[in-house]
VOTIZA-158368 format. One line per 8 residues: number of its first residue (from 1); for each residue x, y, z of C-alpha. Coordinates in Angstrom, 1 decimal, m for minus. Layout:
<nodes>
NUM = X/Y/Z | ...
</nodes>
This chain:
<nodes>
1 = 0.0/m0.1/m0.1 | 1.4/3.7/m0.7 | 0.0/6.8/m0.3 | m3.1/8.1/m1.2 | m3.7/11.4/m2.9 | m7.2/12.9/m4.0 | m9.9/15.4/m2.8 | m13.5/15.6/m1.6
9 = m15.5/15.3/m4.6 | m19.0/16.7/m5.0 | m20.8/16.0/m8.1 | m24.0/17.1/m6.7 | m22.5/20.5/m6.2 | m21.2/21.2/m9.5 | m23.3/23.5/m11.6 | m23.5/21.9/m14.8
17 = m22.6/18.1/m15.4 | m18.6/17.4/m16.0 | m18.2/14.1/m14.8 | m16.2/12.9/m17.4 | m14.0/15.8/m17.6 | m13.5/15.9/m13.8 | m12.3/12.4/m13.7 | m10.0/13.1/m16.6
25 = m8.1/15.6/m14.7 | m8.0/13.8/m11.6 | m6.4/10.7/m13.3 | m3.9/13.1/m14.7 | m3.1/14.9/m11.6 | m2.1/11.2/m9.9 | m5.5/10.9/m7.8 | m6.2/7.3/m6.3
33 = m8.9/8.2/m3.9 | m11.8/10.5/m3.6 | m14.3/11.3/m0.6 | m18.0/11.5/m1.7 | m21.3/11.5/m0.1 | m21.1/13.0/3.4 | m22.1/16.3/3.0 | m25.9/15.7/1.4
41 = m28.4/13.7/2.8 | m31.2/15.8/1.3 | m29.7/14.3/m2.2 | m29.5/10.7/m0.9 | m33.2/11.2/0.2 | m35.0/14.1/m1.5 | m38.3/13.0/0.5 | m39.0/11.0/3.6
49 = m38.1/7.3/2.5 | m37.7/8.0/m1.2 | m33.9/7.5/m1.9 | m32.0/8.3/m5.4 | m29.0/6.4/m5.4 | m28.3/6.4/m9.5 | m26.0/10.0/m9.3 | m23.7/8.1/m6.8
57 = m23.8/5.0/m8.9 | m22.1/7.1/m11.9 | m19.6/8.6/m9.8 | m18.5/5.2/m8.3 | m18.4/3.5/m12.0 | m16.7/6.7/m13.3 | m14.0/6.7/m10.4 | m13.7/2.9/m10.7
65 = m13.1/3.1/m14.5 | m10.4/5.8/m14.1 | m8.7/3.4/m11.3 | m9.7/5.9/m8.1 | m10.5/4.5/m5.3 | m13.5/5.8/m3.1 | m14.1/6.7/0.5 | m18.0/6.9/1.0
73 = m19.4/9.4/3.6 | m22.5/9.0/5.8 | m24.5/12.2/5.4 | m25.5/12.0/9.1 | m24.3/15.8/9.6 | m26.6/17.5/7.5 | m30.0/16.6/8.1 | m32.5/17.6/5.1
81 = m35.1/20.4/5.9 | m38.2/17.7/5.4 | m36.4/15.7/8.6 | m36.2/18.9/10.5 | m39.4/20.2/9.8 | m41.4/16.9/10.2 | m39.4/16.2/13.8 | m38.5/19.5/15.1
89 = m37.8/17.7/18.6 | m34.4/16.3/16.9 | m32.9/19.9/17.1 | m30.1/20.4/19.4 | m30.2/22.3/22.4 | m27.3/24.7/23.3 | m29.1/26.1/26.3 | m31.7/24.0/28.2
97 = m34.9/24.5/26.2 | m33.6/26.4/23.6 | m33.3/24.7/20.3 | m30.8/25.6/17.9 | m32.1/26.9/14.6 | m32.2/25.1/11.6 | m30.1/26.4/8.7 | m26.5/25.3/8.8
105 = m25.2/22.0/9.8 | m24.7/19.6/12.6 | m28.0/21.4/14.6 | m29.2/18.1/15.6 | m29.3/15.9/18.8 | m27.4/13.2/17.8 | m28.7/11.0/20.5 | m32.4/11.5/19.6
113 = m34.3/8.2/19.1 | m35.9/9.8/16.0 | m33.0/11.1/14.6 | m31.3/7.7/15.2 | m34.2/6.0/13.0 | m33.7/8.0/10.2 | m30.1/8.3/10.1 | m29.9/4.3/10.3
121 = m32.2/3.7/7.4 | m30.2/6.4/5.2 | m26.6/4.6/6.2 | m28.3/0.9/5.6 | m29.4/2.2/2.2 | m26.2/3.8/1.3 | m24.3/0.6/2.3 | m26.3/m1.8/1.4
129 = m26.3/m0.4/m2.3 | m22.6/0.1/m2.6 | m20.9/m2.3/m0.3 | m20.3/m4.2/m3.4 | m19.1/m1.8/m5.6 | m15.5/m2.3/m6.6 | m14.6/1.5/m6.0 | m15.5/1.7/m2.4
137 = m12.5/1.0/m0.2 | m13.9/2.4/2.9 | m16.5/4.5/4.9 | m16.3/8.0/6.6 | m18.5/8.0/9.5 | m20.5/11.3/9.8 | m18.3/14.4/9.4 | m16.2/16.2/12.0
145 = m18.2/15.3/15.2 | m18.5/17.2/18.4 | m19.3/20.6/17.2 | m21.8/21.3/19.6 | m22.0/20.8/23.8 | m25.8/19.2/24.0 | m28.3/20.4/26.4 | m31.0/18.1/25.6
153 = m33.2/16.4/28.1 | m32.1/12.9/26.8 | m28.7/13.8/26.9 | m28.9/15.2/30.6 | m30.6/12.1/31.6 | m27.9/10.1/30.4 | m25.3/12.2/31.7 | m26.9/11.6/35.4
161 = m27.0/7.7/34.3 | m23.5/8.1/33.5 | m22.4/9.6/36.5 | m24.2/7.0/38.8 | m22.0/4.6/36.8 | m19.0/6.5/38.0 | m19.9/6.5/41.8 | m21.3/4.1/44.3
169 = m23.8/6.8/45.2 | m24.7/10.1/45.7 | m22.8/10.1/49.2 | m19.2/9.3/47.5 | m19.8/12.2/44.8 | m20.7/14.5/47.6 | m17.4/13.8/49.4 | m15.8/13.2/46.1
177 = m16.7/16.5/44.7 | m16.9/18.4/47.8 | m20.4/19.5/47.2 | m20.8/20.9/50.9 | m19.5/24.0/49.2 | m22.3/26.1/48.7 | m24.9/23.8/49.9 | m24.7/21.3/46.9
185 = m24.7/18.0/48.6 | m27.3/15.7/46.4 | m29.8/13.9/48.0 | m30.5/11.8/45.1 | m29.6/12.1/41.3 | m32.5/13.8/40.7 | m31.0/16.7/42.7 | m28.2/17.2/40.2
193 = m28.8/20.7/38.5 | m28.5/21.6/35.1 | m25.5/22.8/33.3 | m26.4/26.3/32.3 | m26.0/27.8/35.5 | m23.2/25.4/36.9 | m20.3/27.1/38.3 | m18.4/24.1/40.1
201 = m15.2/22.8/38.1 | m15.6/19.0/39.1 | m19.1/19.3/37.5 | m18.0/21.1/34.1 | m15.2/18.5/33.8 | m17.7/15.4/34.2 | m20.2/17.4/31.9 | m17.6/17.9/29.1
209 = m16.0/14.4/29.7 | m19.7/12.9/29.4 | m20.2/15.0/26.1 | m17.2/13.3/24.3 | m18.5/10.1/25.1 | m21.6/11.0/23.7 | m20.1/11.8/20.6 | m17.9/8.9/20.8
217 = m20.9/6.6/21.2 | m22.6/8.0/17.9 | m19.3/7.0/16.2 | m19.6/3.5/17.7 | m23.4/3.4/16.4 | m22.5/3.9/13.1 | m19.6/1.7/13.1 | m22.0/m1.3/14.3
225 = m24.2/m0.8/11.6 | m21.3/m0.2/8.8 | m19.6/m3.7/10.2 | m22.8/m5.5/9.6 | m23.2/m4.5/6.2 | m19.7/m3.9/4.7 | m17.4/m6.1/3.0 | m14.7/m7.2/5.7
233 = m11.8/m5.4/4.0 | m13.6/m2.0/3.7 | m12.2/0.2/6.4 | m14.0/2.9/9.0 | m13.0/6.2/9.9 | m14.4/9.7/10.2 | m12.8/13.1/9.7 | m12.0/14.6/13.2
241 = m11.7/18.4/13.8 | m9.3/18.1/17.0 | m10.3/21.6/18.5 | m14.1/20.8/18.5 | m15.5/21.0/21.7 | m16.8/17.9/22.3 | m14.4/15.6/20.1 | m12.1/13.5/22.1
249 = m10.0/12.2/19.5 | m8.5/9.1/21.6 | m12.0/7.8/22.2 | m13.2/8.9/18.7 | m10.4/6.8/17.0 | m10.6/3.8/19.4 | m14.2/2.9/17.2 | m12.3/3.5/14.1
257 = m9.9/1.1/11.9 | m7.9/4.1/11.0 | m7.7/7.6/12.7 | m8.2/10.9/10.2 | m8.7/14.4/10.4 | m8.4/18.1/9.3 | m5.1/19.7/8.6 | m6.2/23.3/7.7
265 = m3.2/26.0/8.0 | m2.1/29.4/7.0 | m0.4/29.5/3.5 | 2.0/32.0/2.2 | 4.0/33.8/5.1 | 2.0/31.2/7.4 | 4.8/28.9/6.6 | 7.8/31.1/6.9
273 = 10.2/29.7/9.3 | 11.5/30.8/12.0 | 8.4/32.7/12.8 | 6.9/34.1/16.1 | 4.0/32.2/17.9 | 0.9/33.6/16.4 | m2.8/32.5/17.7 | m4.1/29.4/16.8
281 = m7.4/28.7/15.3 | m9.1/25.8/13.5 | m6.6/26.9/11.1 | m3.2/26.3/12.4 | m0.5/29.3/12.0 | 3.2/28.2/11.6 | 5.4/25.7/10.5 | 5.5/24.0/13.7
289 = 1.9/23.7/14.0 | 1.6/21.6/10.6 | 4.1/19.3/12.2 | 1.9/19.3/15.5 | m1.4/18.6/13.5 | 0.5/15.6/12.1 | 1.9/14.7/15.0 | m1.5/14.7/17.0
297 = m3.3/12.7/14.3 | m0.7/9.9/14.4 | m0.8/10.2/18.6 | m4.7/9.5/18.1 | m4.0/5.5/17.7 | m0.2/5.6/17.4 | m0.5/4.6/14.0 | m0.2/5.8/10.4
305 = m3.6/8.4/9.9 | m5.3/10.1/6.7 | m5.6/13.6/6.1 | m9.2/13.5/4.8 | m9.3/17.2/4.4 | m6.6/19.8/3.9 | m5.9/23.5/2.0 | m6.4/23.3/m1.9
313 = m6.6/26.9/m2.7 | m7.5/29.7/m0.2 | m9.8/28.1/2.7 | m11.8/30.8/4.5 | m13.9/33.7/4.1 | m13.3/35.9/1.2 | m11.3/38.6/3.7 | m9.0/35.6/4.7
321 = m7.7/34.9/1.3 | m4.2/33.2/1.2 | m3.6/31.0/m1.6 | m0.3/29.2/m1.2 | 3.1/30.4/m2.9 | 4.4/27.7/m5.6 | 5.8/24.9/m3.9 | 4.0/24.9/m0.4
329 = 1.5/22.3/m1.0 | 4.3/19.9/m1.7 | 5.9/21.2/1.5 | 3.0/20.8/3.8 | 2.1/17.3/2.3 | 5.7/15.7/2.6 | 5.6/17.1/5.9 | 2.3/15.3/6.9
337 = 3.4/12.2/5.1 | 6.4/12.2/7.1 | 4.8/12.2/10.0 | 3.0/9.3/9.4 | 0.0/10.6/6.8 | m1.0/7.9/4.3 | m3.6/9.8/2.8 | m3.7/13.4/1.4
345 = m7.2/14.3/0.6 | m7.7/18.1/m0.5 | m10.6/20.1/0.4 | m12.0/19.9/m2.1 | m12.0/19.3/m6.2 | m14.2/22.5/m7.5 | m14.6/25.8/m5.9 | m18.3/26.2/m4.8
353 = m20.5/28.7/m6.7 | m22.8/29.3/m3.8 | m23.4/28.5/m0.2 | m21.4/29.1/2.8 | m17.9/28.0/1.1 | m18.3/30.2/m1.8 | m14.4/31.1/m1.0 | m13.2/28.1/0.3
361 = m11.0/27.5/m2.7 | m10.8/24.0/m4.7 | m8.4/22.3/m6.4 | m10.3/24.0/m9.6 | m11.1/27.9/m9.3 | m14.3/29.2/m10.1 | m14.1/29.2/m13.9 | m13.1/25.3/m13.6
369 = m10.3/25.5/m15.7 | m6.8/23.9/m14.3 | m4.6/26.4/m13.2 | m1.8/27.1/m10.5 | m3.0/25.3/m7.9 | m4.0/22.2/m10.3 | m0.3/22.3/m11.7 | 1.2/22.4/m7.9
377 = m1.1/19.6/m6.9 | m0.9/17.5/m10.1 | 3.1/17.8/m9.6 | 2.9/16.4/m6.2 | 0.4/13.7/m7.3 | 3.1/12.6/m9.9 | 5.8/12.6/m6.8 | 3.7/10.4/m4.6
385 = 2.6/7.8/m7.1 | 6.4/7.3/m7.8 | 7.9/6.9/m4.1 | 4.6/6.5/m2.1 | 5.0/2.9/m1.6 | 8.5/3.2/m0.3 | 7.7/6.2/1.8 | 4.1/4.0/3.6
393 = 6.8/1.8/4.7 | 8.4/4.1/7.0 | 7.3/5.4/10.9 | 8.0/9.0/11.8 | 11.0/9.1/14.1 | 10.8/10.8/17.5 | 13.5/12.3/19.8 | 11.3/12.8/22.6
401 = 7.5/12.6/23.5 | 4.9/14.9/24.8 | 1.8/13.9/26.9 | m1.3/15.3/25.7 | m4.3/15.4/28.2 | m7.9/16.1/26.9 | m9.5/15.9/30.4 | m6.5/18.8/31.1
409 = m8.1/20.6/28.0 | m11.4/20.5/29.7 | m10.3/21.5/33.0 | m8.5/24.8/32.1 | m11.4/26.1/29.7 | m13.2/26.4/32.9 | m10.0/27.5/35.2 | m8.4/30.0/32.9
417 = m4.9/30.3/32.7 | m4.4/33.2/31.0 | m5.4/36.4/31.3 | m6.7/37.5/28.0 | m8.9/34.5/27.8 | m12.1/33.6/30.1 | m13.7/30.6/30.8 | m15.3/29.0/27.9
425 = m15.7/25.7/26.2 | m13.9/27.1/23.2 | m11.0/28.4/25.6 | m7.1/27.3/24.5 | m5.4/27.9/27.9 | m4.5/24.3/27.9 | m3.6/24.3/24.5 | m1.5/27.3/24.4
433 = 0.6/25.9/27.3 | 1.0/22.7/25.1 | 2.0/24.5/22.1 | 4.5/26.7/23.9 | 6.6/23.7/24.7 | 6.2/21.7/21.1 | 7.3/25.1/19.5 | 10.3/25.2/21.3
441 = 11.1/21.5/20.8 | 10.5/22.0/17.0 | 12.4/25.4/17.0 | 15.3/23.5/18.7 | 15.7/20.9/15.9 | 13.6/17.8/17.9 | 11.3/15.5/16.4 | 8.6/14.1/18.8
449 = 5.7/11.9/19.2 | 2.6/12.8/21.0 | 0.8/10.4/23.6 | m2.5/10.7/25.3 | m2.4/10.4/29.0 | m5.1/7.9/29.3 | m2.8/5.4/26.6 | 0.2/5.6/28.0
457 = 2.6/2.5/28.3 | 4.3/1.1/31.0 | 7.4/3.4/32.3 | 9.7/1.1/31.3 | 8.4/1.1/27.8 | 8.2/4.6/27.8 | 11.8/4.9/29.0 | 12.9/2.6/26.6
465 = 11.4/4.5/23.7 | 11.9/8.3/24.6 | 14.7/9.3/26.8 | 12.7/12.7/27.5 | 9.2/13.0/28.1 | 7.4/16.6/28.6 | 4.4/16.9/30.3 | 3.1/20.5/30.5
473 = m0.4/21.5/31.7 | m1.3/18.2/32.9 | m3.8/19.6/35.5 | m6.4/17.0/35.6 | m3.8/13.9/36.5 | m5.3/10.7/37.9 | m2.9/8.7/40.2 | m2.3/6.2/37.8
481 = m1.0/8.4/35.4 | 1.6/10.0/38.1 | 2.3/6.5/38.6 | 3.4/5.5/35.3 | 5.4/9.2/35.1 | 7.2/7.8/38.4 | 7.9/4.5/36.7 | 9.1/6.4/33.5
489 = 11.4/8.2/36.1 | 12.7/5.1/37.7 | 13.5/3.5/34.5 | 15.8/6.3/33.7 | 13.8/8.8/31.7 | 14.1/12.6/32.0 | 11.0/14.0/32.9 | 10.0/17.6/31.9
497 = 7.1/19.3/33.9 | 5.7/22.2/33.0 | 3.2/24.8/34.6 | m0.2/23.3/36.1 | 1.1/19.7/36.0 | m0.5/17.3/38.7 | m2.1/20.1/40.4 | m5.6/18.4/40.4
505 = m6.8/14.8/40.3 | m8.9/13.0/37.2 | m12.1/15.2/38.7 | m10.3/18.4/39.2 | m10.1/18.3/42.7 | m7.1/19.8/43.9 | m4.6/17.7/45.7 | m3.1/18.2/49.1
513 = 0.3/16.8/48.2 | 3.3/19.6/47.9 | 3.0/20.7/44.4 | 3.5/19.6/41.5 | 1.4/16.9/43.0 | 2.6/13.6/43.3 | 5.9/14.6/42.1 | 7.4/16.9/44.0
521 = 9.6/14.3/45.5 | 11.2/13.4/42.4 | 11.4/17.3/41.1 | 13.2/18.2/44.0 | 11.2/21.6/44.2 | 7.7/22.5/45.3 | 5.5/25.6/45.3 | 2.7/26.9/46.9
529 = 2.0/29.9/45.3 | 1.5/30.4/41.4 | 0.8/34.1/39.7 | m0.6/35.6/36.2 | 1.5/37.7/34.8 | 0.0/41.1/33.4 | 3.4/41.8/31.1 | 6.1/39.2/30.0
537 = 9.1/39.0/32.7 | 12.6/38.5/31.4 | 14.4/34.8/32.5 | 18.0/34.6/33.0 | 19.9/31.5/32.4 | 22.6/29.8/34.5 | 25.0/31.9/32.7 | 23.3/35.4/33.5
545 = 22.4/35.6/29.7 | 18.7/36.3/29.0 | 17.2/33.2/27.4 | 13.9/34.9/26.7 | 10.8/35.7/28.8 | 7.8/34.4/30.6 | 4.3/34.9/29.9 | 0.8/34.6/31.0
553 = 1.3/32.3/34.1 | 4.1/30.9/36.3 | 4.3/28.6/39.4 | 6.6/30.4/41.9 | 9.1/27.3/42.5 | 10.9/27.0/45.5 | 14.0/24.7/45.1 | 14.5/22.0/48.1
561 = 17.6/20.3/46.7 | 16.9/20.9/42.7 | 19.7/23.0/41.0 | 17.8/26.2/39.3 | 18.6/26.4/35.6 | 16.2/29.7/35.1 | 15.3/32.8/37.1 | 13.2/35.6/36.8
569 = 14.8/39.3/35.9 | 12.2/40.9/38.3 | 12.9/42.3/42.2 | 10.2/40.1/43.6 | 9.8/37.1/41.3 | 13.8/36.9/41.3 | 13.2/35.4/44.8 | 11.6/32.3/43.2
577 = 13.1/30.0/40.6 | 12.0/29.8/37.1 | 12.9/26.4/36.1 | 14.9/23.5/38.2 | 16.3/20.1/37.4 | 17.3/17.4/39.5 | 18.5/13.8/39.1 | 17.3/11.4/41.8
585 = 18.4/7.8/41.1 | 18.3/6.7/37.8 | 16.1/9.5/36.5 | 15.9/13.0/35.8 | 13.0/15.7/36.6 | 13.4/19.3/34.9 | 10.6/21.4/36.2 | 9.5/24.4/34.4
593 = 7.3/26.9/36.4 | 6.5/29.2/33.9 | 4.7/29.5/30.2 | 7.8/30.0/28.1 | 7.8/32.5/25.2 | 9.5/31.4/21.8 | 13.1/32.0/22.6 | 12.8/30.8/26.1
601 = 11.1/27.3/25.1 | 14.0/26.8/22.7 | 16.8/27.5/25.2 | 14.8/25.4/27.8 | 14.5/22.5/25.1 | 18.1/22.8/24.1 | 19.2/22.6/27.9 | 17.1/19.4/28.2
609 = 18.8/17.9/25.1 | 22.0/18.6/26.5 | 21.1/16.9/29.7 | 19.9/13.6/28.2 | 22.0/13.5/24.9 | 19.6/14.3/22.3 | 20.9/15.4/19.0 | 18.6/17.7/17.3
617 = 18.9/19.2/13.9 | 21.2/22.3/13.2 | 21.6/23.9/10.5 | 23.6/27.3/9.3 | 20.5/27.8/7.4 | 17.5/29.2/10.1 | 15.0/28.6/7.5 | 15.9/24.9/7.0
625 = 14.0/21.9/9.0 | 14.5/18.2/9.0 | 12.4/15.3/9.8 | 12.7/11.7/9.5 | 11.2/8.4/9.6 | 12.5/4.9/9.5 | 11.4/1.8/7.7 | 12.5/m1.7/8.1
633 = 15.8/m1.6/6.3 | 16.5/2.6/5.6 | 15.5/5.7/7.0 | 14.2/8.6/4.9 | 15.1/12.2/5.8 | 13.1/15.3/4.7 | 14.7/18.4/4.5 | 12.3/21.6/4.0
641 = 13.4/25.2/3.5 | 10.4/27.3/4.7 | 11.4/30.7/2.5 | 11.2/32.1/m0.8 | 14.5/32.4/m0.9 | 16.9/29.5/m2.1 | 19.6/28.3/0.4 | 22.3/25.6/0.2
649 = 23.4/23.7/2.9 | 26.0/20.5/3.2 | 25.3/17.4/1.9 | 24.3/15.1/4.9 | 26.8/12.4/5.5 | 25.6/9.0/4.6 | 22.8/9.9/2.8 | 22.0/9.7/m1.0
657 = 19.2/10.9/m3.3 | 16.3/8.5/m4.9 | 18.4/7.3/m7.5 | 21.5/6.4/m5.2 | 23.7/9.9/m6.0 | 24.8/12.6/m3.7 | 26.6/15.8/m4.3 | 28.9/17.9/m2.2
665 = 25.9/20.3/m1.4 | 22.4/19.9/m1.3 | 20.4/22.5/m2.9 | 16.8/23.8/m1.9 | 14.7/26.1/m3.9 | 12.2/28.6/m2.7 | 9.5/27.1/m0.8 | 11.2/23.4/m1.2
673 = 11.8/20.0/0.2 | 14.0/17.3/m0.8 | 14.0/13.9/0.3 | 17.2/11.8/0.9 | 17.5/7.9/2.1 | 20.0/6.7/4.3
</nodes>
């Protein structure tokens, strides 16, 4: 199996028939896969019980005749008007008793029995009709699930049942959550209050975790239907939008054969490197963020993944229009493939002439004539055809690993970290902490894997695979996770703790231990206080040089026996350590009390590299980065020039181009990537 290449394709959106022409152009562009069908329930079922499938038969037949495989999607995220009209009770409530108006998408209660009845019928009709079609290799279940937190009556009833299964009785939850506070003690589960007025962090974390379970169960429900009707070799996935408020990628991916997701990124200068950190949204911004997206996707199942949506042309509303520069599509694709992507699928083939996404530009522009975007993508398609199978046999390398925590993401959205961001489901406080450390590692020339806190292997296995384990912002930390971190340390690992780590348990109840909770003895430092920072505070290294700055937040570290490796250049904060390190037995703990800016993050990760004898990539050209992946018999190296100016670097020792040749120097053009083999 090689690397799939293609786009989402909607013949039903085309303003005039052109199936044959589209297929010809796709074939010439090296397409091997298209995604179809997931957005248009009303085309599948124009009226209640009247199904039309002939239009899809034409698409599948045409794809098959052109050697293109098909990922067939279930249309359950886009309810038709007749269903919304006939059954208004299926509407989602984002506040108790307040129905979300129909007119966008995903505005339904995915748990409602009536919705499930109709959804199962359309799914079964599709699969029964097309399971045996030779073009269909897999299915996408729904699309970008988890966009809403549902307050519907049935969802709230399910939440109470779920809580009752987490605790023996109401006495237990009263004690565990401290519900004597503000007179919230429950006498019965029916006393549980609605989420609309909730002000308790334990409740909010439980509510968010349950919402993620609702979404995962919905995907699992569709998977059960599919597996009864599909061919055994057909695989199941869904397109995960990783920052959706109710999307837990670990739980969703557990229900799938392969993880997949969105990989949208700012193009043009958004891919310039080096660059300072910019705010992240559903479109990531910065070269490092393209790699983080891919590492998160690999981390969903610790396995290769699919990119089911990524930039073709400029993706956003008309006032944020940033078509890529020549070469940037190729760079981003090889970055994703090098980190484990086994499908690059653009959104989408042609640009809509109507609708919300009129300026979400596809491979073909509004005039539907192949242009610059098509040429860039077609050249990449040919390259993937030539070497994709060889690349697909590799696994992305890592110098270190990061621990990601969805429960902590939820908890720190309710308990804000940064003064410029209030409590809200979409708050990105946790992500901002995590991203600061990840970007520091990337800018320092280190490669990373991303692991989920709830799916960690044993501490000994972690230490064998990763000499350094970075754990920033792990606010909601169960005892079992802390025990694994201690085992990792005992096995000789270097544990890097970031701010907020270990502070609370799995229900966001603050630990009574010295902080960082459960790990202070290994860290050789502790803190009782913390402070938000109104302005950046300079950070000084051991040699007296300024490393960068702390911003937003810091824990006020008081070393016991640990060595301070950074301090604050501040008349009052200077009394505390900014970062410390200590060996204890076979392991080491480095504790970073603050959220670092770009410079400080690089300096810290370089120090960590030195302490653990890591070998980061270094180059005399600042715009050049490196990534690698290893197969059974060879290693593949990717060299990227994230700049509009060509650069030349020394040819890496022991590496050669695909044809076996090597040169004195490696030349990288503007916005270029070169692949070398070892």
